[in-house]
PyMOL CGO cylinders between C-alpha atoms (Angstrom):
from pymol import cmd
from pymol.cgo import CYLINDER

trace = [
    CYLINDER, 15.92, 2.00, 16.98, 11.62, 2.80, 17.05, 0.3, 1, 1, 1, 1, 1, 1,
    CYLINDER, 11.62, 2.80, 17.05, 9.09, 1.45, 14.11, 0.3, 1, 1, 1, 1, 1, 1,
    CYLINDER, 9.09, 1.45, 14.11, 10.19, 3.25, 10.69, 0.3, 1, 1, 1, 1, 1, 1,
    CYLINDER, 10.19, 3.25, 10.69, 6.55, 3.39, 10.63, 0.3, 1, 1, 1, 1, 1, 1,
    CYLINDER, 6.55, 3.39, 10.63, 5.46, 4.94, 13.70, 0.3, 1, 1, 1, 1, 1, 1,
    CYLINDER, 5.46, 4.94, 13.70, 3.99, 8.33, 12.20, 0.3, 1, 1, 1, 1, 1, 1,
    CYLINDER, 3.99, 8.33, 12.20, 1.27, 6.14, 10.27, 0.3, 1, 1, 1, 1, 1, 1,
    CYLINDER, 1.27, 6.14, 10.27, -0.38, 4.56, 13.59, 0.3, 1, 1, 1, 1, 1, 1,
    CYLINDER, -0.38, 4.56, 13.59, -3.98, 5.79, 13.91, 0.3, 1, 1, 1, 1, 1, 1,
    CYLINDER, -3.98, 5.79, 13.91, -4.33, 6.76, 10.53, 0.3, 1, 1, 1, 1, 1, 1,
    CYLINDER, -4.33, 6.76, 10.53, -6.79, 5.08, 7.72, 0.3, 1, 1, 1, 1, 1, 1,
    CYLINDER, -6.79, 5.08, 7.72, -5.39, 6.10, 5.06, 0.3, 1, 1, 1, 1, 1, 1,
    CYLINDER, -5.39, 6.10, 5.06, -1.63, 6.56, 3.45, 0.3, 1, 1, 1, 1, 1, 1,
    CYLINDER, -1.63, 6.56, 3.45, -0.70, 8.93, 0.61, 0.3, 1, 1, 1, 1, 1, 1,
    CYLINDER, -0.70, 8.93, 0.61, 1.56, 6.54, -1.56, 0.3, 1, 1, 1, 1, 1, 1,
    CYLINDER, 1.56, 6.54, -1.56, 3.24, 7.92, -4.24, 0.3, 1, 1, 1, 1, 1, 1,
    CYLINDER, 3.24, 7.92, -4.24, 5.13, 5.90, -6.88, 0.3, 1, 1, 1, 1, 1, 1,
    CYLINDER, 5.13, 5.90, -6.88, 7.03, 7.40, -10.12, 0.3, 1, 1, 1, 1, 1, 1,
    CYLINDER, 7.03, 7.40, -10.12, 6.84, 7.56, -13.50, 0.3, 1, 1, 1, 1, 1, 1,
    CYLINDER, 6.84, 7.56, -13.50, 9.75, 6.60, -16.01, 0.3, 1, 1, 1, 1, 1, 1,
    CYLINDER, 9.75, 6.60, -16.01, 10.40, 10.55, -16.15, 0.3, 1, 1, 1, 1, 1, 1,
    CYLINDER, 10.40, 10.55, -16.15, 10.32, 10.95, -12.46, 0.3, 1, 1, 1, 1, 1, 1,
    CYLINDER, 10.32, 10.95, -12.46, 7.28, 12.36, -12.04, 0.3, 1, 1, 1, 1, 1, 1,
    CYLINDER, 7.28, 12.36, -12.04, 5.52, 11.63, -8.83, 0.3, 1, 1, 1, 1, 1, 1,
    CYLINDER, 5.52, 11.63, -8.83, 1.79, 10.24, -8.73, 0.3, 1, 1, 1, 1, 1, 1,
    CYLINDER, 1.79, 10.24, -8.73, 0.01, 10.12, -5.21, 0.3, 1, 1, 1, 1, 1, 1,
    CYLINDER, 0.01, 10.12, -5.21, -2.67, 8.21, -4.57, 0.3, 1, 1, 1, 1, 1, 1,
    CYLINDER, -2.67, 8.21, -4.57, -4.73, 7.91, -1.11, 0.3, 1, 1, 1, 1, 1, 1,
    CYLINDER, -4.73, 7.91, -1.11, -4.90, 4.06, -0.01, 0.3, 1, 1, 1, 1, 1, 1,
    CYLINDER, -4.90, 4.06, -0.01, -5.91, 1.71, 2.79, 0.3, 1, 1, 1, 1, 1, 1,
    CYLINDER, -5.91, 1.71, 2.79, -2.85, 0.20, 4.34, 0.3, 1, 1, 1, 1, 1, 1,
    CYLINDER, -2.85, 0.20, 4.34, -2.41, -2.32, 6.99, 0.3, 1, 1, 1, 1, 1, 1,
    CYLINDER, -2.41, -2.32, 6.99, 0.96, -2.31, 9.38, 0.3, 1, 1, 1, 1, 1, 1,
    CYLINDER, 0.96, -2.31, 9.38, 2.75, -5.76, 10.11, 0.3, 1, 1, 1, 1, 1, 1,
    CYLINDER, 2.75, -5.76, 10.11, 5.82, -5.33, 11.96, 0.3, 1, 1, 1, 1, 1, 1,
    CYLINDER, 5.82, -5.33, 11.96, 8.09, -3.69, 9.52, 0.3, 1, 1, 1, 1, 1, 1,
    CYLINDER, 8.09, -3.69, 9.52, 5.62, -3.76, 6.66, 0.3, 1, 1, 1, 1, 1, 1,
    CYLINDER, 5.62, -3.76, 6.66, 3.16, -2.19, 5.54, 0.3, 1, 1, 1, 1, 1, 1,
    CYLINDER, 3.16, -2.19, 5.54, 0.16, -3.83, 2.76, 0.3, 1, 1, 1, 1, 1, 1,
    CYLINDER, 0.16, -3.83, 2.76, -1.83, -2.06, 0.41, 0.3, 1, 1, 1, 1, 1, 1,
    CYLINDER, -1.83, -2.06, 0.41, -4.18, -3.51, -1.84, 0.3, 1, 1, 1, 1, 1, 1,
    CYLINDER, -4.18, -3.51, -1.84, -5.06, -2.34, -5.47, 0.3, 1, 1, 1, 1, 1, 1,
    CYLINDER, -5.06, -2.34, -5.47, -6.27, -3.35, -9.03, 0.3, 1, 1, 1, 1, 1, 1,
    CYLINDER, -6.27, -3.35, -9.03, -3.69, -5.40, -10.59, 0.3, 1, 1, 1, 1, 1, 1,
    CYLINDER, -3.69, -5.40, -10.59, -4.31, -2.47, -13.80, 0.3, 1, 1, 1, 1, 1, 1,
    CYLINDER, -4.31, -2.47, -13.80, -3.64, 0.49, -11.72, 0.3, 1, 1, 1, 1, 1, 1,
    CYLINDER, -3.64, 0.49, -11.72, -0.85, 2.55, -12.49, 0.3, 1, 1, 1, 1, 1, 1,
    CYLINDER, -0.85, 2.55, -12.49, 0.71, 2.29, -9.29, 0.3, 1, 1, 1, 1, 1, 1,
    CYLINDER, 0.71, 2.29, -9.29, 1.44, -1.13, -10.25, 0.3, 1, 1, 1, 1, 1, 1,
    CYLINDER, 1.44, -1.13, -10.25, 2.88, -0.72, -13.75, 0.3, 1, 1, 1, 1, 1, 1,
    CYLINDER, 2.88, -0.72, -13.75, 5.16, 2.38, -11.80, 0.3, 1, 1, 1, 1, 1, 1,
    CYLINDER, 5.16, 2.38, -11.80, 6.27, -0.15, -8.89, 0.3, 1, 1, 1, 1, 1, 1,
    CYLINDER, 6.27, -0.15, -8.89, 7.34, -3.20, -11.18, 0.3, 1, 1, 1, 1, 1, 1,
    CYLINDER, 7.34, -3.20, -11.18, 9.58, 0.31, -12.65, 0.3, 1, 1, 1, 1, 1, 1,
    CYLINDER, 9.58, 0.31, -12.65, 11.15, 1.31, -9.82, 0.3, 1, 1, 1, 1, 1, 1,
    CYLINDER, 11.15, 1.31, -9.82, 10.75, 0.16, -6.02, 0.3, 1, 1, 1, 1, 1, 1,
    CYLINDER, 10.75, 0.16, -6.02, 10.74, 3.53, -4.93, 0.3, 1, 1, 1, 1, 1, 1,
    CYLINDER, 10.74, 3.53, -4.93, 8.15, 5.22, -2.78, 0.3, 1, 1, 1, 1, 1, 1,
    CYLINDER, 8.15, 5.22, -2.78, 6.88, 7.91, -0.40, 0.3, 1, 1, 1, 1, 1, 1,
    CYLINDER, 6.88, 7.91, -0.40, 4.28, 7.25, 2.01, 0.3, 1, 1, 1, 1, 1, 1,
    CYLINDER, 4.28, 7.25, 2.01, 2.53, 10.16, 4.86, 0.3, 1, 1, 1, 1, 1, 1,
    CYLINDER, 2.53, 10.16, 4.86, -0.83, 9.69, 6.56, 0.3, 1, 1, 1, 1, 1, 1,
    CYLINDER, -0.83, 9.69, 6.56, -3.33, 11.17, 4.71, 0.3, 1, 1, 1, 1, 1, 1,
    CYLINDER, -3.33, 11.17, 4.71, -7.00, 11.81, 4.70, 0.3, 1, 1, 1, 1, 1, 1,
    CYLINDER, -7.00, 11.81, 4.70, -9.26, 9.81, 2.10, 0.3, 1, 1, 1, 1, 1, 1,
    CYLINDER, -9.26, 9.81, 2.10, -8.60, 12.35, -0.20, 0.3, 1, 1, 1, 1, 1, 1,
    CYLINDER, -8.60, 12.35, -0.20, -5.30, 12.61, -0.26, 0.3, 1, 1, 1, 1, 1, 1,
    CYLINDER, -5.30, 12.61, -0.26, -4.26, 15.61, 1.81, 0.3, 1, 1, 1, 1, 1, 1,
    CYLINDER, -4.26, 15.61, 1.81, -1.48, 14.65, 3.54, 0.3, 1, 1, 1, 1, 1, 1,
    CYLINDER, -1.48, 14.65, 3.54, -1.49, 14.57, 7.78, 0.3, 1, 1, 1, 1, 1, 1,
    CYLINDER, -1.49, 14.57, 7.78, 1.99, 14.12, 8.34, 0.3, 1, 1, 1, 1, 1, 1,
    CYLINDER, 1.99, 14.12, 8.34, 5.84, 13.76, 7.50, 0.3, 1, 1, 1, 1, 1, 1,
    CYLINDER, 5.84, 13.76, 7.50, 6.84, 11.56, 4.13, 0.3, 1, 1, 1, 1, 1, 1,
    CYLINDER, 6.84, 11.56, 4.13, 8.79, 8.85, 4.55, 0.3, 1, 1, 1, 1, 1, 1,
    CYLINDER, 8.79, 8.85, 4.55, 11.02, 7.44, 1.72, 0.3, 1, 1, 1, 1, 1, 1,
    CYLINDER, 11.02, 7.44, 1.72, 10.33, 3.20, 1.26, 0.3, 1, 1, 1, 1, 1, 1,
    CYLINDER, 10.33, 3.20, 1.26, 10.34, 0.73, -1.18, 0.3, 1, 1, 1, 1, 1, 1,
    CYLINDER, 10.34, 0.73, -1.18, 7.48, -1.25, -2.68, 0.3, 1, 1, 1, 1, 1, 1,
    CYLINDER, 7.48, -1.25, -2.68, 7.15, -4.85, -4.60, 0.3, 1, 1, 1, 1, 1, 1,
    CYLINDER, 7.15, -4.85, -4.60, 4.13, -6.48, -6.13, 0.3, 1, 1, 1, 1, 1, 1,
    CYLINDER, 4.13, -6.48, -6.13, 3.40, -9.80, -4.19, 0.3, 1, 1, 1, 1, 1, 1,
    CYLINDER, 3.40, -9.80, -4.19, 3.02, -13.43, -5.46, 0.3, 1, 1, 1, 1, 1, 1,
    CYLINDER, 3.02, -13.43, -5.46, -0.15, -14.85, -5.18, 0.3, 1, 1, 1, 1, 1, 1,
    CYLINDER, -0.15, -14.85, -5.18, 1.37, -17.29, -2.65, 0.3, 1, 1, 1, 1, 1, 1,
    CYLINDER, 1.37, -17.29, -2.65, 1.80, -14.16, -0.25, 0.3, 1, 1, 1, 1, 1, 1,
    CYLINDER, 1.80, -14.16, -0.25, -1.94, -12.82, -0.23, 0.3, 1, 1, 1, 1, 1, 1,
    CYLINDER, -1.94, -12.82, -0.23, -2.74, -14.47, 2.30, 0.3, 1, 1, 1, 1, 1, 1,
    CYLINDER, -2.74, -14.47, 2.30, -0.91, -12.65, 4.96, 0.3, 1, 1, 1, 1, 1, 1,
    CYLINDER, -0.91, -12.65, 4.96, -1.65, -9.11, 3.38, 0.3, 1, 1, 1, 1, 1, 1,
    CYLINDER, -1.65, -9.11, 3.38, -5.45, -9.87, 3.14, 0.3, 1, 1, 1, 1, 1, 1,
    CYLINDER, -5.45, -9.87, 3.14, -5.67, -10.69, 6.40, 0.3, 1, 1, 1, 1, 1, 1,
    CYLINDER, -5.67, -10.69, 6.40, -4.02, -7.90, 8.00, 0.3, 1, 1, 1, 1, 1, 1,
    CYLINDER, -4.02, -7.90, 8.00, -6.36, -5.39, 5.98, 0.3, 1, 1, 1, 1, 1, 1,
    CYLINDER, -6.36, -5.39, 5.98, -9.17, -7.12, 7.17, 0.3, 1, 1, 1, 1, 1, 1,
    CYLINDER, -9.17, -7.12, 7.17, -8.27, -6.95, 10.46, 0.3, 1, 1, 1, 1, 1, 1,
    CYLINDER, -8.27, -6.95, 10.46, -7.92, -3.42, 10.36, 0.3, 1, 1, 1, 1, 1, 1,
    CYLINDER, -7.92, -3.42, 10.36, -10.60, -2.50, 8.26, 0.3, 1, 1, 1, 1, 1, 1,
    CYLINDER, -10.60, -2.50, 8.26, -13.34, -5.22, 9.30, 0.3, 1, 1, 1, 1, 1, 1,
    CYLINDER, -13.34, -5.22, 9.30, -16.85, -4.78, 7.86, 0.3, 1, 1, 1, 1, 1, 1,
    CYLINDER, -16.85, -4.78, 7.86, -15.38, -1.67, 5.45, 0.3, 1, 1, 1, 1, 1, 1,
    CYLINDER, -15.38, -1.67, 5.45, -12.85, -4.48, 4.06, 0.3, 1, 1, 1, 1, 1, 1,
    CYLINDER, -12.85, -4.48, 4.06, -15.63, -6.84, 3.67, 0.3, 1, 1, 1, 1, 1, 1,
    CYLINDER, -15.63, -6.84, 3.67, -18.20, -3.95, 1.43, 0.3, 1, 1, 1, 1, 1, 1,
    CYLINDER, -18.20, -3.95, 1.43, -15.03, -3.49, -0.26, 0.3, 1, 1, 1, 1, 1, 1,
    CYLINDER, -15.03, -3.49, -0.26, -14.28, -6.61, -1.60, 0.3, 1, 1, 1, 1, 1, 1,
    CYLINDER, -14.28, -6.61, -1.60, -17.85, -8.42, -1.84, 0.3, 1, 1, 1, 1, 1, 1,
    CYLINDER, -17.85, -8.42, -1.84, -18.45, -7.02, -5.16, 0.3, 1, 1, 1, 1, 1, 1,
    CYLINDER, -18.45, -7.02, -5.16, -15.46, -9.32, -6.50, 0.3, 1, 1, 1, 1, 1, 1,
    CYLINDER, -15.46, -9.32, -6.50, -16.23, -12.05, -4.69, 0.3, 1, 1, 1, 1, 1, 1,
    CYLINDER, -16.23, -12.05, -4.69, -19.57, -12.04, -5.84, 0.3, 1, 1, 1, 1, 1, 1,
    CYLINDER, -19.57, -12.04, -5.84, -18.48, -11.89, -9.61, 0.3, 1, 1, 1, 1, 1, 1,
    CYLINDER, -18.48, -11.89, -9.61, -15.70, -14.40, -8.59, 0.3, 1, 1, 1, 1, 1, 1,
    CYLINDER, -15.70, -14.40, -8.59, -13.14, -12.44, -9.21, 0.3, 1, 1, 1, 1, 1, 1,
    CYLINDER, -13.14, -12.44, -9.21, -11.83, -12.27, -5.60, 0.3, 1, 1, 1, 1, 1, 1,
    CYLINDER, -11.83, -12.27, -5.60, -8.59, -13.15, -7.12, 0.3, 1, 1, 1, 1, 1, 1,
    CYLINDER, -8.59, -13.15, -7.12, -8.28, -10.22, -9.44, 0.3, 1, 1, 1, 1, 1, 1,
    CYLINDER, -8.28, -10.22, -9.44, -6.66, -8.15, -6.97, 0.3, 1, 1, 1, 1, 1, 1,
    CYLINDER, -6.66, -8.15, -6.97, -3.08, -7.16, -6.27, 0.3, 1, 1, 1, 1, 1, 1,
    CYLINDER, -3.08, -7.16, -6.27, -1.39, -6.76, -3.00, 0.3, 1, 1, 1, 1, 1, 1,
    CYLINDER, -1.39, -6.76, -3.00, 2.07, -4.57, -2.09, 0.3, 1, 1, 1, 1, 1, 1,
    CYLINDER, 2.07, -4.57, -2.09, 4.02, -4.35, 0.37, 0.3, 1, 1, 1, 1, 1, 1,
    CYLINDER, 4.02, -4.35, 0.37, 5.98, -1.23, 1.51, 0.3, 1, 1, 1, 1, 1, 1,
    CYLINDER, 5.98, -1.23, 1.51, 9.03, -1.56, 3.47, 0.3, 1, 1, 1, 1, 1, 1,
    CYLINDER, 9.03, -1.56, 3.47, 11.83, 1.05, 4.70, 0.3, 1, 1, 1, 1, 1, 1,
    CYLINDER, 11.83, 1.05, 4.70, 14.40, 2.15, 2.07, 0.3, 1, 1, 1, 1, 1, 1,
    CYLINDER, 14.40, 2.15, 2.07, 17.66, -0.75, 1.90, 0.3, 1, 1, 1, 1, 1, 1,
    CYLINDER, 17.66, -0.75, 1.90, 20.11, 0.67, 4.12, 0.3, 1, 1, 1, 1, 1, 1,
    CYLINDER, 20.11, 0.67, 4.12, 22.86, 3.13, 2.37, 0.3, 1, 1, 1, 1, 1, 1,
    CYLINDER, 22.86, 3.13, 2.37, 20.00, 3.36, -0.49, 0.3, 1, 1, 1, 1, 1, 1,
    CYLINDER, 20.00, 3.36, -0.49, 20.34, 1.49, -3.84, 0.3, 1, 1, 1, 1, 1, 1,
]
cmd.load_cgo(trace, "trace")
């Protein structure tokens, strides 16, 4: 079996779609970094997508532009919030992929002493046989 996320290679953004309790889909373009069979994403801990992922792990992803226009097929996936103890690997992967852009993005938070006020998500292929 090939890499589940192979259609994302070479892309800078994914459209991450989370689902409200009503089932309504909400898509957001986000940076991502791939490590093995998982993707890492960062966001504000108060973002709506964090609340929605707490409710349901089901998400869909697709490569997209920075404005969210999809550029390829949509994949079903599962997302979970990482614990602070797990942030290191996610942050390192994003920093390695985005380099100076990552430094610029996180600089204001670090200057305010709020670097820890970031949430990280792990996205994996859907469970075998669904759930």
